C-alpha positions as CSV (number, residue, x, y, z in Angstrom):
1,M,-114.4,28.6,-95.1
2,R,-113.8,30.9,-98.1
3,R,-113.8,29.4,-101.5
4,L,-111.0,30.5,-103.8
5,S,-111.7,30.7,-107.5
6,R,-109.2,29.6,-110.0
7,G,-107.9,33.1,-109.8
8,W,-106.1,35.6,-111.9
9,M,-104.4,33.0,-114.2
10,G,-107.2,30.5,-114.1
11,R,-107.8,30.6,-117.8
12,W,-104.4,28.9,-118.2
13,G,-105.7,25.7,-116.5
14,Y,-103.4,23.0,-115.2
15,G,-100.7,23.7,-117.8
16,G,-100.4,27.2,-116.6
17,V,-100.1,26.0,-113.0
18,L,-97.3,23.6,-114.0
19,L,-95.5,26.2,-116.1
20,G,-95.9,28.7,-113.1
21,A,-94.4,26.1,-110.7
22,V,-91.4,25.5,-113.1
23,M,-90.9,29.3,-113.5
24,V,-91.0,29.9,-109.7
25,T,-88.7,27.0,-109.0
26,A,-86.3,28.2,-111.6
27,G,-86.3,31.8,-110.3
28,C,-85.8,31.0,-106.6
29,V,-82.9,29.8,-104.6
30,W,-83.2,28.1,-101.2
31,D,-81.3,25.6,-99.0
32,D,-82.9,22.4,-97.7
33,A,-81.2,22.6,-94.3
34,S,-83.8,21.8,-91.6
35,S,-81.8,21.5,-88.5
36,T,-79.1,23.3,-86.6
37,S,-75.7,21.6,-85.7
38,S,-77.2,20.8,-82.3
39,G,-79.9,18.7,-84.1
40,G,-82.8,21.0,-83.3
41,P,-85.4,22.2,-85.8
42,T,-84.9,25.6,-87.5
43,S,-87.1,27.8,-89.6
44,P,-86.8,26.9,-93.3
45,P,-84.5,29.3,-95.2
46,I,-86.2,32.3,-97.0
47,A,-86.4,31.8,-100.7
48,S,-84.9,34.5,-102.9
49,A,-85.9,35.6,-106.3
50,T,-85.0,38.3,-108.8
51,I,-87.6,41.0,-109.5
52,D,-87.0,42.8,-112.8
53,T,-86.4,46.5,-112.6
54,D,-89.1,48.6,-114.3
55,A,-91.2,45.5,-115.3
56,T,-95.0,46.1,-114.6
57,L,-98.0,43.9,-114.0
58,A,-100.5,45.7,-116.3
59,D,-103.2,43.1,-116.7
60,I,-104.6,43.0,-113.2
61,V,-108.4,42.9,-113.2
62,P,-109.9,43.9,-109.9
63,G,-112.3,41.3,-108.5
64,Q,-111.4,38.6,-110.9
65,G,-108.7,36.7,-108.9
66,V,-106.7,36.6,-105.8
67,G,-103.2,38.1,-105.8
68,V,-100.5,40.2,-104.2
69,F,-98.8,42.0,-107.1
70,V,-95.3,43.4,-106.5
71,E,-93.3,45.7,-108.9
72,Y,-89.9,47.4,-108.5
73,A,-88.8,50.5,-110.4
74,A,-85.3,52.0,-110.8
75,G,-84.2,54.1,-107.8
76,G,-85.7,51.9,-105.1
77,R,-89.4,52.4,-105.9
78,W,-91.7,49.5,-104.9
79,K,-95.4,49.1,-105.5
80,V,-97.4,46.5,-103.8
81,R,-101.2,45.9,-104.7
82,V,-103.7,43.3,-103.7
83,A,-106.8,42.0,-105.5
84,C,-109.5,39.5,-104.7
85,D,-111.8,37.1,-106.5
86,T,-115.0,38.7,-105.2
87,V,-116.8,38.6,-108.6
88,Y,-116.6,34.8,-108.4
89,S,-116.6,34.1,-104.6
90,G,-119.0,36.9,-103.5
91,E,-116.7,37.4,-100.6
92,P,-113.9,40.0,-99.9
93,C,-110.4,38.9,-99.0
94,Q,-108.7,40.0,-95.9
95,F,-105.0,40.7,-96.6
96,D,-102.1,41.2,-94.3
97,V,-99.0,42.1,-96.3
98,I,-95.6,43.2,-95.0
99,L,-92.8,44.8,-97.0
100,S,-89.6,44.8,-94.9
101,S,-85.8,44.3,-95.0
102,D,-83.6,42.0,-93.1
103,E,-80.6,44.2,-94.1
104,G,-81.5,47.1,-92.1
105,R,-82.7,49.0,-95.3
106,A,-86.5,49.2,-94.6
107,P,-88.8,50.7,-97.1
108,R,-90.5,54.0,-96.5
109,L,-94.1,54.7,-97.5
110,T,-94.6,57.1,-100.3
111,E,-98.2,56.7,-101.1
112,A,-101.4,54.8,-100.2
113,L,-103.1,53.3,-103.3
114,E,-106.9,53.2,-103.4
115,L,-107.4,52.4,-99.7
116,E,-110.8,52.5,-98.2
117,S,-111.7,53.6,-94.6
118,N,-111.5,49.9,-93.4
119,D,-107.9,49.5,-94.7
120,Q,-104.9,50.3,-92.7
121,L,-101.2,51.0,-93.3
122,I,-98.8,50.8,-90.5
123,T,-95.2,52.1,-91.0
124,D,-92.2,51.8,-88.9
125,P,-88.9,53.2,-90.0
126,Q,-86.9,50.2,-88.6
127,E,-89.3,47.5,-89.6
128,G,-91.1,48.5,-92.9
129,I,-94.7,48.7,-94.0
130,R,-97.7,46.6,-93.2
131,L,-101.0,46.7,-95.1
132,Y,-104.2,45.4,-93.5
133,S,-106.8,45.4,-96.3
134,V,-110.3,44.1,-96.8
135,T,-110.4,44.0,-100.6
136,G,-113.4,43.4,-102.8
137,S,-113.8,44.3,-106.4
138,D,-111.0,46.8,-106.3
139,L,-107.2,47.1,-105.9
140,D,-105.7,48.2,-102.6
141,G,-102.0,48.8,-102.0
142,F,-99.1,51.1,-101.4
143,A,-96.0,52.6,-103.0
144,A,-92.7,52.8,-101.1
145,V,-89.1,53.7,-101.6
146,A,-86.0,51.9,-100.2
147,P,-82.3,52.2,-101.0
148,A,-81.8,51.6,-104.7
149,G,-81.1,47.9,-105.4
150,A,-81.8,46.7,-101.8
151,S,-83.6,43.4,-101.4
152,Q,-86.9,43.4,-99.6
153,L,-88.9,40.7,-97.8
154,L,-92.6,40.2,-98.6
155,D,-94.8,38.4,-96.2
156,S,-98.3,37.6,-97.4
157,Y,-101.3,36.5,-95.3
158,L,-104.8,35.8,-96.7
159,D,-107.9,35.5,-94.4
160,G,-105.6,35.2,-91.4
161,Q,-103.4,32.4,-92.9
162,P,-99.8,32.6,-94.2
163,E,-100.3,32.4,-98.0
164,S,-97.5,32.7,-100.6
165,R,-99.3,31.0,-103.5
166,F,-100.8,34.2,-104.8
167,I,-97.7,36.4,-104.9
168,Y,-97.0,37.7,-108.5
169,W,-93.9,39.5,-109.8
170,V,-91.8,39.6,-113.0
171,G,-88.3,38.2,-112.7
172,D,-85.7,37.1,-115.3
173,G,-88.2,38.2,-118.0
174,A,-91.0,35.9,-116.9
175,L,-94.2,36.2,-114.8
176,H,-93.8,34.4,-111.4
177,R,-96.7,33.1,-109.3
178,G,-96.2,31.8,-105.7
179,S,-93.2,31.4,-103.5
180,P,-91.9,28.3,-101.7
181,T,-91.6,30.3,-98.5
182,N,-93.3,33.1,-96.7
183,P,-91.6,35.6,-96.6
184,L,-90.1,35.8,-100.0
185,R,-86.8,37.9,-100.5
186,L,-87.1,39.9,-103.7
187,I,-83.8,41.1,-105.2
188,P,-84.0,43.8,-107.9
189,S,-82.3,43.0,-111.1
190,S,-80.6,46.4,-111.2
191,P,-80.7,49.4,-108.8
């Protein structure tokens, strides 16, 4: 089994984790409903969070921590990058990240970002963009465009398992880490 380091924000210690949990909880909205009217189980509702328009995540250090980093810029421009803790773990991370829409407003790929020959981008005009990446001491990712202001869903898998703890974005003026659901619905603060 792969060992995960304390990650990108590890220098903040337990206080940073607690603060991060408070920030994520404050920025997300979800419903506790766990069954249908017929009494059968349902999937948990998808958490929603605001992503600040034109905010950037500039302090990403490749190889120093695990993360899926999401940015949104005015006009519907999205950027998704992944990083691993290879410097500490000695192992690469296998990411499977999907950017899509449940509103029929799927993103369109505009650019592959620093991908190697073993990385793969799959695009579907109706479904969205899927990145398969084996990431070591670098950043891998993609840029996309969607209708301005349209929310997007982000699914994140790490080493074959659903993993939403390492999603980072800026929303309501604060850095957020992690999501209570996978996928996470990101809603731009302005188009």
